[in-house]
C-alpha beads as a LAMMPS data file, in Angstrom:
LAMMPS data file: protein, C-alpha beads

272 atoms
271 bonds

1 atom types
1 bond types

-500.0 500.0 xlo xhi
-500.0 500.0 ylo yhi
-500.0 500.0 zlo zhi

Masses

1 110.0

Atoms # bond

1 1 1 260.731 -109.409 -331.916
2 1 1 258.556 -106.413 -331.452
3 1 1 254.966 -106.697 -329.987
4 1 1 253.159 -103.852 -328.026
5 1 1 252.041 -106.273 -325.383
6 1 1 253.973 -105.668 -322.309
7 1 1 254.880 -109.715 -322.220
8 1 1 258.026 -111.608 -322.791
9 1 1 258.380 -111.861 -326.439
10 1 1 260.349 -115.187 -326.489
11 1 1 259.605 -118.566 -324.659
12 1 1 261.391 -121.319 -323.121
13 1 1 262.840 -123.412 -325.765
14 1 1 263.031 -121.076 -328.436
15 1 1 266.151 -120.596 -330.555
16 1 1 267.363 -117.420 -330.960
17 1 1 270.148 -115.582 -332.837
18 1 1 271.367 -112.431 -331.052
19 1 1 272.432 -109.595 -333.554
20 1 1 274.447 -106.828 -331.615
21 1 1 274.492 -103.839 -333.910
22 1 1 275.923 -105.540 -337.421
23 1 1 277.452 -108.341 -335.732
24 1 1 275.999 -111.575 -334.406
25 1 1 276.349 -112.868 -330.978
26 1 1 278.802 -115.709 -330.489
27 1 1 279.830 -118.078 -327.721
28 1 1 282.381 -120.680 -328.690
29 1 1 281.828 -121.909 -332.119
30 1 1 278.299 -121.488 -332.296
31 1 1 276.042 -117.999 -332.942
32 1 1 272.512 -119.926 -331.973
33 1 1 270.964 -119.974 -328.491
34 1 1 268.185 -121.471 -326.635
35 1 1 265.997 -119.719 -324.225
36 1 1 265.974 -122.107 -321.006
37 1 1 264.571 -119.593 -318.509
38 1 1 262.190 -116.409 -318.320
39 1 1 261.937 -113.935 -315.291
40 1 1 259.777 -110.766 -315.083
41 1 1 261.938 -108.642 -312.703
42 1 1 260.105 -106.409 -310.200
43 1 1 260.529 -102.553 -310.318
44 1 1 264.121 -101.317 -309.553
45 1 1 265.020 -99.622 -306.287
46 1 1 262.889 -98.088 -303.449
47 1 1 259.244 -96.883 -304.693
48 1 1 260.059 -98.957 -307.722
49 1 1 262.542 -96.287 -308.973
50 1 1 265.862 -96.056 -309.968
51 1 1 267.883 -92.690 -309.528
52 1 1 269.948 -91.182 -312.090
53 1 1 270.507 -87.843 -311.332
54 1 1 270.483 -85.395 -308.184
55 1 1 271.634 -81.956 -308.061
56 1 1 271.654 -82.013 -304.246
57 1 1 274.708 -83.188 -302.146
58 1 1 272.845 -86.496 -301.397
59 1 1 270.084 -88.528 -302.716
60 1 1 266.764 -87.363 -301.804
61 1 1 265.036 -89.694 -298.682
62 1 1 263.110 -92.715 -299.562
63 1 1 264.732 -93.074 -302.933
64 1 1 267.389 -95.438 -304.183
65 1 1 270.131 -94.247 -307.089
66 1 1 272.111 -96.146 -309.228
67 1 1 275.825 -96.293 -308.532
68 1 1 276.820 -94.330 -311.837
69 1 1 273.883 -91.844 -311.033
70 1 1 275.199 -88.215 -310.855
71 1 1 275.145 -86.367 -307.602
72 1 1 275.539 -82.574 -306.526
73 1 1 275.774 -81.608 -310.348
74 1 1 273.622 -78.729 -312.003
75 1 1 271.705 -80.237 -314.831
76 1 1 272.668 -77.583 -317.658
77 1 1 270.823 -76.268 -320.902
78 1 1 270.681 -78.888 -323.404
79 1 1 272.160 -82.437 -323.104
80 1 1 273.518 -83.185 -319.995
81 1 1 276.029 -85.936 -319.531
82 1 1 275.353 -89.732 -320.579
83 1 1 274.898 -92.390 -317.882
84 1 1 274.810 -96.085 -318.187
85 1 1 273.074 -97.753 -315.229
86 1 1 274.748 -100.228 -313.495
87 1 1 272.165 -101.698 -312.136
88 1 1 270.957 -102.755 -315.525
89 1 1 274.191 -104.816 -316.368
90 1 1 273.121 -108.611 -316.834
91 1 1 274.934 -112.071 -315.897
92 1 1 276.697 -113.766 -318.885
93 1 1 273.974 -115.430 -320.843
94 1 1 271.256 -113.403 -319.998
95 1 1 269.479 -111.490 -322.637
96 1 1 267.033 -108.674 -321.400
97 1 1 264.117 -106.776 -322.647
98 1 1 263.048 -103.732 -321.032
99 1 1 260.624 -100.611 -321.190
100 1 1 261.308 -97.188 -319.670
101 1 1 259.561 -94.244 -318.052
102 1 1 260.986 -91.054 -316.840
103 1 1 259.969 -89.298 -313.705
104 1 1 261.142 -86.331 -311.668
105 1 1 261.159 -84.896 -308.369
106 1 1 261.056 -81.271 -307.635
107 1 1 260.695 -79.735 -310.619
108 1 1 261.675 -76.224 -310.337
109 1 1 260.052 -73.566 -312.862
110 1 1 261.427 -73.008 -315.063
111 1 1 261.909 -75.838 -316.477
112 1 1 258.884 -77.643 -316.689
113 1 1 258.640 -81.377 -316.818
114 1 1 257.850 -81.411 -320.475
115 1 1 261.144 -79.534 -321.199
116 1 1 262.977 -82.804 -320.354
117 1 1 263.768 -85.297 -323.267
118 1 1 265.527 -88.410 -322.461
119 1 1 267.920 -89.731 -324.835
120 1 1 268.680 -93.660 -325.158
121 1 1 271.797 -94.810 -326.833
122 1 1 272.135 -98.372 -327.317
123 1 1 274.996 -99.299 -327.508
124 1 1 276.136 -96.776 -324.828
125 1 1 277.241 -94.249 -327.715
126 1 1 274.518 -94.588 -330.482
127 1 1 271.240 -92.818 -330.394
128 1 1 268.396 -94.942 -330.834
129 1 1 264.383 -94.962 -330.203
130 1 1 263.557 -93.789 -333.731
131 1 1 265.095 -92.937 -337.006
132 1 1 263.560 -91.335 -340.556
133 1 1 265.288 -90.674 -343.815
134 1 1 266.526 -87.046 -342.435
135 1 1 268.253 -89.337 -339.631
136 1 1 266.368 -87.654 -336.766
137 1 1 266.587 -89.916 -333.888
138 1 1 263.620 -89.984 -331.023
139 1 1 263.036 -89.065 -327.526
140 1 1 261.396 -90.227 -324.622
141 1 1 259.370 -87.223 -323.101
142 1 1 256.971 -87.578 -320.286
143 1 1 254.118 -85.868 -322.796
144 1 1 254.257 -89.546 -324.501
145 1 1 253.602 -91.457 -321.064
146 1 1 250.579 -93.049 -319.706
147 1 1 250.124 -92.388 -315.764
148 1 1 251.010 -94.670 -312.977
149 1 1 247.849 -96.460 -311.593
150 1 1 248.360 -94.058 -308.380
151 1 1 250.816 -91.699 -309.437
152 1 1 251.460 -88.690 -311.803
153 1 1 254.866 -88.191 -313.690
154 1 1 255.816 -85.754 -310.980
155 1 1 257.026 -87.621 -307.699
156 1 1 256.622 -86.601 -304.292
157 1 1 259.050 -85.915 -300.946
158 1 1 259.333 -89.034 -298.489
159 1 1 256.235 -89.369 -297.033
160 1 1 254.065 -87.509 -299.448
161 1 1 250.579 -88.890 -300.975
162 1 1 250.561 -90.058 -304.080
163 1 1 246.963 -88.768 -305.972
164 1 1 245.145 -90.632 -308.620
165 1 1 245.996 -89.310 -312.075
166 1 1 243.432 -87.585 -314.302
167 1 1 243.439 -90.481 -316.671
168 1 1 243.373 -93.664 -315.180
169 1 1 245.684 -96.316 -316.923
170 1 1 243.701 -99.467 -318.056
171 1 1 240.414 -97.527 -318.857
172 1 1 241.032 -97.893 -322.736
173 1 1 242.555 -101.296 -322.899
174 1 1 246.115 -99.977 -322.767
175 1 1 248.554 -100.594 -319.646
176 1 1 251.207 -97.897 -318.561
177 1 1 254.106 -100.389 -320.045
178 1 1 252.076 -101.400 -323.295
179 1 1 252.008 -97.524 -323.773
180 1 1 255.916 -97.356 -323.305
181 1 1 256.294 -100.028 -326.087
182 1 1 258.190 -97.344 -328.271
183 1 1 261.017 -97.523 -325.503
184 1 1 261.562 -101.068 -325.886
185 1 1 265.403 -101.808 -325.521
186 1 1 267.367 -105.194 -325.731
187 1 1 270.536 -105.910 -324.546
188 1 1 272.712 -109.018 -323.998
189 1 1 275.128 -109.476 -320.883
190 1 1 276.687 -105.982 -319.577
191 1 1 276.228 -104.003 -322.614
192 1 1 273.076 -102.206 -321.160
193 1 1 272.177 -98.912 -322.772
194 1 1 272.942 -95.297 -321.607
195 1 1 270.425 -92.514 -320.829
196 1 1 271.156 -88.587 -321.161
197 1 1 268.763 -86.003 -320.121
198 1 1 268.279 -82.943 -322.086
199 1 1 267.068 -79.979 -320.887
200 1 1 264.924 -77.833 -323.168
201 1 1 263.682 -75.100 -321.003
202 1 1 264.598 -71.540 -320.462
203 1 1 266.916 -72.046 -317.429
204 1 1 269.634 -74.158 -316.133
205 1 1 269.219 -76.270 -312.619
206 1 1 271.892 -75.034 -310.110
207 1 1 273.758 -77.736 -308.105
208 1 1 272.456 -77.754 -304.374
209 1 1 268.911 -77.746 -304.956
210 1 1 265.993 -80.715 -304.510
211 1 1 265.629 -81.589 -308.183
212 1 1 266.106 -85.559 -309.271
213 1 1 265.589 -87.772 -312.032
214 1 1 264.841 -91.308 -312.194
215 1 1 263.873 -94.118 -314.645
216 1 1 261.075 -96.650 -314.033
217 1 1 261.766 -99.883 -315.976
218 1 1 259.841 -102.964 -317.139
219 1 1 262.214 -105.822 -317.403
220 1 1 262.312 -109.607 -318.673
221 1 1 265.296 -111.542 -318.159
222 1 1 265.873 -114.514 -320.481
223 1 1 268.802 -116.997 -319.563
224 1 1 270.037 -118.307 -322.694
225 1 1 272.340 -121.216 -323.340
226 1 1 274.470 -121.341 -327.005
227 1 1 273.440 -124.400 -328.949
228 1 1 276.203 -126.696 -329.203
229 1 1 275.983 -129.185 -331.747
230 1 1 278.790 -132.117 -333.088
231 1 1 277.608 -130.901 -336.672
232 1 1 277.777 -127.559 -337.812
233 1 1 277.066 -125.752 -341.132
234 1 1 277.787 -122.008 -342.611
235 1 1 274.739 -119.763 -342.740
236 1 1 274.950 -116.243 -344.298
237 1 1 272.323 -113.859 -342.546
238 1 1 271.967 -109.878 -342.900
239 1 1 275.506 -110.024 -344.966
240 1 1 277.383 -112.236 -342.190
241 1 1 278.440 -115.842 -342.330
242 1 1 278.858 -117.719 -339.151
243 1 1 278.409 -121.168 -337.969
244 1 1 274.920 -123.015 -336.901
245 1 1 273.875 -126.276 -335.774
246 1 1 273.031 -128.298 -338.878
247 1 1 269.580 -129.419 -337.414
248 1 1 268.209 -125.418 -337.572
249 1 1 266.693 -124.697 -340.571
250 1 1 267.257 -121.391 -342.031
251 1 1 263.564 -120.378 -341.276
252 1 1 264.156 -121.011 -337.747
253 1 1 267.042 -118.966 -337.553
254 1 1 265.090 -116.067 -338.875
255 1 1 262.169 -116.392 -336.949
256 1 1 264.143 -116.293 -333.811
257 1 1 266.268 -113.588 -334.791
258 1 1 266.563 -110.956 -331.933
259 1 1 268.170 -107.631 -332.710
260 1 1 270.081 -105.826 -329.891
261 1 1 272.957 -103.318 -329.635
262 1 1 276.202 -103.790 -327.990
263 1 1 278.867 -106.272 -327.998
264 1 1 279.739 -109.315 -325.526
265 1 1 282.909 -111.043 -325.626
266 1 1 282.819 -114.479 -326.477
267 1 1 283.612 -117.342 -324.283
268 1 1 283.169 -121.211 -323.724
269 1 1 279.730 -122.167 -324.351
270 1 1 276.860 -124.257 -322.195
271 1 1 276.555 -127.682 -323.695
272 1 1 272.492 -128.059 -323.647

Bonds

1 1 1 2
2 1 2 3
3 1 3 4
4 1 4 5
5 1 5 6
6 1 6 7
7 1 7 8
8 1 8 9
9 1 9 10
10 1 10 11
11 1 11 12
12 1 12 13
13 1 13 14
14 1 14 15
15 1 15 16
16 1 16 17
17 1 17 18
18 1 18 19
19 1 19 20
20 1 20 21
21 1 21 22
22 1 22 23
23 1 23 24
24 1 24 25
25 1 25 26
26 1 26 27
27 1 27 28
28 1 28 29
29 1 29 30
30 1 30 31
31 1 31 32
32 1 32 33
33 1 33 34
34 1 34 35
35 1 35 36
36 1 36 37
37 1 37 38
38 1 38 39
39 1 39 40
40 1 40 41
41 1 41 42
42 1 42 43
43 1 43 44
44 1 44 45
45 1 45 46
46 1 46 47
47 1 47 48
48 1 48 49
49 1 49 50
50 1 50 51
51 1 51 52
52 1 52 53
53 1 53 54
54 1 54 55
55 1 55 56
56 1 56 57
57 1 57 58
58 1 58 59
59 1 59 60
60 1 60 61
61 1 61 62
62 1 62 63
63 1 63 64
64 1 64 65
65 1 65 66
66 1 66 67
67 1 67 68
68 1 68 69
69 1 69 70
70 1 70 71
71 1 71 72
72 1 72 73
73 1 73 74
74 1 74 75
75 1 75 76
76 1 76 77
77 1 77 78
78 1 78 79
79 1 79 80
80 1 80 81
81 1 81 82
82 1 82 83
83 1 83 84
84 1 84 85
85 1 85 86
86 1 86 87
87 1 87 88
88 1 88 89
89 1 89 90
90 1 90 91
91 1 91 92
92 1 92 93
93 1 93 94
94 1 94 95
95 1 95 96
96 1 96 97
97 1 97 98
98 1 98 99
99 1 99 100
100 1 100 101
101 1 101 102
102 1 102 103
103 1 103 104
104 1 104 105
105 1 105 106
106 1 106 107
107 1 107 108
108 1 108 109
109 1 109 110
110 1 110 111
111 1 111 112
112 1 112 113
113 1 113 114
114 1 114 115
115 1 115 116
116 1 116 117
117 1 117 118
118 1 118 119
119 1 119 120
120 1 120 121
121 1 121 122
122 1 122 123
123 1 123 124
124 1 124 125
125 1 125 126
126 1 126 127
127 1 127 128
128 1 128 129
129 1 129 130
130 1 130 131
131 1 131 132
132 1 132 133
133 1 133 134
134 1 134 135
135 1 135 136
136 1 136 137
137 1 137 138
138 1 138 139
139 1 139 140
140 1 140 141
141 1 141 142
142 1 142 143
143 1 143 144
144 1 144 145
145 1 145 146
146 1 146 147
147 1 147 148
148 1 148 149
149 1 149 150
150 1 150 151
151 1 151 152
152 1 152 153
153 1 153 154
154 1 154 155
155 1 155 156
156 1 156 157
157 1 157 158
158 1 158 159
159 1 159 160
160 1 160 161
161 1 161 162
162 1 162 163
163 1 163 164
164 1 164 165
165 1 165 166
166 1 166 167
167 1 167 168
168 1 168 169
169 1 169 170
170 1 170 171
171 1 171 172
172 1 172 173
173 1 173 174
174 1 174 175
175 1 175 176
176 1 176 177
177 1 177 178
178 1 178 179
179 1 179 180
180 1 180 181
181 1 181 182
182 1 182 183
183 1 183 184
184 1 184 185
185 1 185 186
186 1 186 187
187 1 187 188
188 1 188 189
189 1 189 190
190 1 190 191
191 1 191 192
192 1 192 193
193 1 193 194
194 1 194 195
195 1 195 196
196 1 196 197
197 1 197 198
198 1 198 199
199 1 199 200
200 1 200 201
201 1 201 202
202 1 202 203
203 1 203 204
204 1 204 205
205 1 205 206
206 1 206 207
207 1 207 208
208 1 208 209
209 1 209 210
210 1 210 211
211 1 211 212
212 1 212 213
213 1 213 214
214 1 214 215
215 1 215 216
216 1 216 217
217 1 217 218
218 1 218 219
219 1 219 220
220 1 220 221
221 1 221 222
222 1 222 223
223 1 223 224
224 1 224 225
225 1 225 226
226 1 226 227
227 1 227 228
228 1 228 229
229 1 229 230
230 1 230 231
231 1 231 232
232 1 232 233
233 1 233 234
234 1 234 235
235 1 235 236
236 1 236 237
237 1 237 238
238 1 238 239
239 1 239 240
240 1 240 241
241 1 241 242
242 1 242 243
243 1 243 244
244 1 244 245
245 1 245 246
246 1 246 247
247 1 247 248
248 1 248 249
249 1 249 250
250 1 250 251
251 1 251 252
252 1 252 253
253 1 253 254
254 1 254 255
255 1 255 256
256 1 256 257
257 1 257 258
258 1 258 259
259 1 259 260
260 1 260 261
261 1 261 262
262 1 262 263
263 1 263 264
264 1 264 265
265 1 265 266
266 1 266 267
267 1 267 268
268 1 268 269
269 1 269 270
270 1 270 271
271 1 271 272
């Protein structure tokens, strides 16, 4: 279901299969879902940012933090504890398509902004973004980010002015979220990914300072309903056998395959 354009990849009425890792999502007896609603979500949090970590005893004024964010903890060299944002959890029968950017407030020197990588894990304990024959996993780093329309990757304190970036986004036809296409993640229900800040700099950041780390997100939420049919047949895809409505052809199932990670509990389907 990948496309570079920052737009919903699914349409209302489309039938989909949700592949959670190596297992197809099921609700009741059926594995097929129909998209019944689409909502593009506005930016999360104050100033359009979701706070993930603050080395201060509290949160910086003017910004909102996720309830799972870390506070008053230093940023060690290397990998820091993973954070699974509660704000990204969806409701049951919701499928989420998302892209991310990483933002920083009051970065000391050292490290510098480019010294920070972000690991994305989806499900929460499996690294993603890219893979290779060597098994190397990709990272999200500010050097790949397209600037915001009136911002740079560095944030300002409450009341501060935002300046225009050197490269104005859209000048080459790419929006900021099209440039972030490689960060795209999908999840079903409350199986949202986790994020881990990695400090590759030459020094740790001690607790008690003013540094903070944020995510900016582009989100599309799909309301989906299990397809209930009195006539089911057995179908095998990707080595797994499951029941699907007899009215759906194999090609329709393959065309609507959505790969996510995580595993949601089964339950009673909605009869559509």
